[in-house]
C-alpha positions as CSV (number, residue, x, y, z in Angstrom):
1,X,-64.9,-13.8,-21.3
2,X,-62.8,-14.6,-24.2
3,X,-59.5,-16.3,-24.0
4,X,-56.6,-16.1,-26.7
5,X,-53.8,-18.4,-26.6
6,X,-50.9,-17.4,-28.7
7,X,-47.7,-19.9,-29.5
8,X,-45.2,-20.0,-32.3
9,X,-42.7,-16.9,-31.1
10,X,-39.1,-17.4,-30.9
11,X,-35.3,-16.7,-32.2
12,X,-34.8,-16.6,-35.9
13,X,-31.8,-15.3,-38.1
14,X,-32.5,-12.6,-41.0
15,X,-34.3,-13.7,-43.7
16,X,-35.8,-16.6,-41.6
17,X,-39.6,-17.6,-41.1
18,X,-42.0,-18.0,-38.1
19,X,-45.3,-18.8,-37.7
20,X,-47.6,-17.6,-35.6
21,X,-50.9,-19.0,-34.2
22,X,-53.5,-17.7,-31.8
23,X,-56.9,-19.4,-30.7
24,X,-59.8,-18.0,-29.5
25,X,-62.0,-19.7,-26.9
26,X,-64.7,-18.9,-24.6
27,X,-68.3,-17.0,-25.0
28,X,-68.3,-16.3,-28.8
29,X,-71.0,-15.9,-30.9
30,X,-69.3,-14.6,-33.9
31,X,-66.0,-12.9,-34.6
32,X,-65.8,-9.7,-36.6
33,X,-62.1,-9.3,-36.9
34,X,-58.7,-11.1,-35.8
35,X,-55.4,-9.5,-36.3
36,X,-52.0,-9.0,-35.0
37,X,-50.1,-6.4,-33.5
38,X,-46.6,-5.9,-32.5
39,X,-45.0,-3.6,-30.3
40,X,-41.2,-2.8,-30.1
41,X,-39.0,-1.6,-26.9
42,X,-39.8,2.1,-26.5
43,X,-42.2,2.4,-29.4
44,X,-46.0,2.2,-29.9
45,X,-48.4,-0.8,-30.3
46,X,-49.0,-0.8,-34.5
47,X,-51.2,-3.0,-36.3
48,X,-49.4,-5.7,-38.3
49,X,-52.0,-7.5,-39.9
50,X,-56.0,-7.7,-39.4
51,X,-58.4,-10.2,-41.4
52,X,-62.5,-9.7,-40.9
53,X,-63.3,-12.5,-43.5
54,X,-64.2,-10.0,-46.1
55,X,-61.0,-8.1,-46.4
56,X,-57.3,-8.3,-45.1
57,X,-55.2,-5.3,-44.6
58,X,-51.5,-5.3,-43.6
59,X,-49.0,-2.7,-42.5
60,X,-46.8,-1.5,-45.1
61,X,-43.7,-2.7,-43.8
62,X,-44.7,-6.4,-44.0
63,X,-46.6,-6.5,-47.3
64,X,-44.9,-9.1,-49.3
65,X,-43.7,-10.8,-46.4
66,X,-46.3,-11.6,-43.9
67,X,-49.5,-13.6,-44.8
68,X,-52.5,-13.6,-42.1
69,X,-55.1,-16.5,-42.3
70,X,-58.1,-17.4,-40.7
71,X,-59.5,-20.9,-39.6
72,X,-63.2,-19.9,-38.4
73,X,-63.8,-23.6,-37.7
74,X,-61.4,-23.5,-35.0
75,X,-61.6,-19.5,-34.1
76,X,-57.9,-19.8,-34.5
77,X,-55.5,-16.9,-36.7
78,X,-52.1,-17.5,-38.1
79,X,-49.4,-15.0,-39.2
80,X,-47.0,-16.8,-41.5
81,X,-43.6,-14.2,-41.0
82,X,-41.4,-15.0,-44.2
83,X,-38.0,-13.1,-44.8
84,X,-37.9,-11.6,-41.4
85,X,-35.6,-8.4,-40.6
86,X,-34.5,-7.6,-37.2
87,X,-36.7,-4.3,-37.6
88,X,-39.5,-7.1,-37.2
89,X,-38.4,-7.6,-33.5
90,X,-41.3,-7.0,-31.2
91,X,-43.7,-8.7,-28.9
92,X,-46.5,-9.9,-31.1
93,X,-50.1,-9.3,-29.8
94,X,-53.0,-11.4,-31.0
95,X,-56.5,-9.1,-31.1
96,X,-60.0,-10.5,-31.8
97,X,-63.1,-8.6,-32.0
98,X,-66.4,-11.0,-30.9
99,X,-70.1,-10.7,-30.6
100,X,-71.0,-12.9,-27.3
101,X,-74.8,-12.6,-28.4
102,X,-76.4,-12.0,-31.5
103,X,-77.8,-8.6,-30.2
104,X,-74.5,-7.6,-28.3
105,X,-72.0,-4.8,-29.3
106,X,-68.7,-6.2,-30.8
107,X,-66.0,-6.3,-27.9
108,X,-62.2,-6.7,-28.3
109,X,-59.7,-9.2,-26.6
110,X,-55.9,-9.3,-26.1
111,X,-53.7,-12.1,-25.9
112,X,-50.9,-12.4,-23.9
113,X,-48.2,-11.6,-26.4
114,X,-45.3,-13.8,-28.2
115,X,-41.8,-12.5,-28.1
116,X,-40.3,-12.4,-31.7
117,X,-36.9,-11.9,-32.2
118,X,-34.9,-11.5,-35.4
119,X,-31.2,-11.7,-35.6
120,X,-28.9,-10.2,-38.1
């Protein structure tokens, strides 16, 4: 099992910044990917940013404003969110894809979610 602990959400005014953190712990042999998704009320969960170590991808709506980074030694992924807009308001979920051993298949885990609210 893998546990994801998220932190850093909160209330911020439009134009402000927040930094989310997500630390993975448990039975981890290797991490294939770590990323952030978000879900606004009444909408489907969507990818915000993801990093595999070799590549990084962002949703078009956050390109140039959000930066994803990863500390491999700490099994932690960060999301620096700048120039926040009211439409960024959502619950943000951390996701990781890990292998529990050299021969196991990759498996995905979700964090509990952290609320980000951007006021206008």
